[in-house]
TORDORO-962116 format. One record per residue (C-alpha): residue number from 1; residue in one letter; x, y, z. Coordinates in pm, 1 decimal, always signed. Layout:
BEGIN
NUM_A_X_Y_Z
...
// end
This chain:
BEGIN
1_M_+5050.3_-796.9_+2161.9
2_N_+5017.2_-751.2_+1800.6
3_E_+4713.8_-890.5_+1584.5
4_Y_+4791.1_-1107.6_+1191.5
5_L_+4557.7_-1117.6_+943.2
6_N_+4585.3_-1404.2_+659.3
7_K_+4500.8_-1329.2_+398.7
8_R_+4179.4_-1439.6_+377.9
9_Q_+4064.6_-1265.2_+659.2
10_L_+4208.5_-880.9_+490.9
11_E_+4014.8_-1031.5_+213.7
12_E_+3653.9_-950.1_+406.8
13_L_+3759.3_-684.8_+626.5
14_F_+3857.7_-426.6_+376.5
15_G_+3634.2_-550.2_+108.6
16_L_+3968.6_-682.8_-68.1
17_S_+3959.0_-1008.9_-415.0
18_T_+4303.7_-1246.4_-293.9
19_S_+4396.3_-1182.9_-685.8
20_T_+4423.5_-811.2_-558.5
21_I_+4559.1_-950.7_-239.9
22_N_+4840.1_-1093.3_-497.1
23_R_+4942.5_-830.6_-662.3
24_K_+5003.8_-644.7_-411.2
25_L_+5183.6_-811.3_-190.7
26_K_+5505.1_-684.2_-256.0
27_D_+5380.7_-396.4_-158.2
28_L_+5195.6_-485.7_+167.9
29_P_+5352.8_-497.1_+508.5
30_K_+5352.4_-894.7_+593.1
31_I_+5587.9_-1142.0_+794.3
32_K_+5626.0_-1422.5_+599.4
33_I_+5709.5_-1777.7_+786.4
34_G_+5932.1_-2060.0_+588.9
35_N_+6097.4_-2061.2_+274.8
36_S_+5899.3_-2195.3_+73.4
37_R_+5727.5_-2080.5_-217.7
38_N_+5394.6_-2207.6_+31.7
39_S_+5501.9_-1982.2_+301.9
40_R_+5251.2_-1869.1_+526.9
41_V_+5189.1_-1486.0_+512.8
42_L_+5065.5_-1286.6_+764.2
43_F_+4947.8_-882.9_+828.5
44_P_+5030.3_-730.4_+1103.5
45_R_+4669.4_-499.2_+1183.1
46_P_+4793.9_-181.0_+1275.6
47_E_+5099.7_-202.9_+984.2
48_I_+4809.4_-308.3_+763.6
49_D_+4547.4_-3.7_+882.5
50_I_+4863.8_+322.3_+826.9
51_Y_+4948.1_+147.0_+502.3
52_L_+4577.8_+167.2_+393.8
53_R_+4546.7_+515.1_+512.6
54_E_+4892.0_+617.2_+383.4
55_N_+4765.4_+549.7_+55.5
56_F_+4449.2_+582.4_+22.4
57_M_+4302.0_+927.0_+238.2
58_N_+4082.2_+1095.2_+49.2
59_G_+3988.1_+887.9_-208.3
60_S_+4255.1_+934.0_-444.1
61_A_+4450.8_+567.7_-410.6
62_K_+4873.1_+759.6_-511.6
63_S_+4960.1_+628.1_-862.9
64_S_+5172.3_+355.0_-765.8
65_G_+4977.9_+306.7_-417.6
66_G_+4686.0_+184.0_-548.9
67_L_+4406.4_-167.3_-490.7
68_S_+4307.4_-158.3_-804.1
// end
């Protein structure tokens, strides 16, 4: 069974701000539940781990993949 994180959990686990998550939302692996603007968004933990590992290993973020 996959573990899913909401925005608050993503913030706490990885030390990210809400504005950083919102800014990178289109790039992050996610599942949107519903079609409205205020629909719930969940992030599959295994895919988030892979995304972060591929984009932020060795302290160097790719030019378009940085979370800053």
